N, C-alpha and C positions, 0 to 999 in steps of 0.2 A: 256346567249349567250356565246359561246365558240369561241376563236380566234386561228387560226392556222397560224403560220408564215411559209412562203415558202422561202427556201434558196437554193442557188446553191451549187455545190460540194465544192466550196471554201468558204462557209459560208456567202456569200453576200446575204442580204435580197432582194428578188425581188417582194414580195407581201404578201398579207394577205387574209385569207378566214374566214369570220364570219359565224358561224353555229347557227341557232336558234333552239328552242325546237322541232319544227316540221320537221327539216331536211332541211329547206330552207337555201341557202348559198348566201352570198354576196362576190364577188371577187373584191379585190382592189389591185392597184399597190403599189410600194414602197412609193409613196407620199400620199397614202390612197385615191386616186381618184377611184371612182367606175368604174370597167370595165364591169360588168354584174352580172347576177344572175342565180342561179339554183333554180327552183321551184319544190319541191318534189311532189306537187299535180298533176302537168301535166308531171312530169318527163322530163323536158326540160331545156336547158341552153339558156338564152337570153343575147344578148349584151346590152350595155348601152342604146341603142335606142329601145330595145324591140323586135328585130328580133331574131327568133329562129335560133340558129347556131348548135345545137346538141340535140339529145335525149339521155336520160340516164344521170347518174351522171358524167358528163365530165366537171365540173366547172373549173378545172385547165387548160383546153384548152385556157381559156381567158388570161392566163399568158404566152402563147407561144412566144410572141414578147419580153418578158422581159429577156429571156435567151441568 
């Protein structure tokens, strides 16, 4: 599993994205609370509650409130 650290222009960490071997992603905030998921099989982004919020690989949209 690969971890990507998301930072602001000023190098402040705002979140993390974990990518598995199949391309599925788990998006977490600074405190490592899960914000949502990207499912490569259905090509959709779901929030923590399972509601579809976007289609395509737009996983970083879950971090929009962190900036």
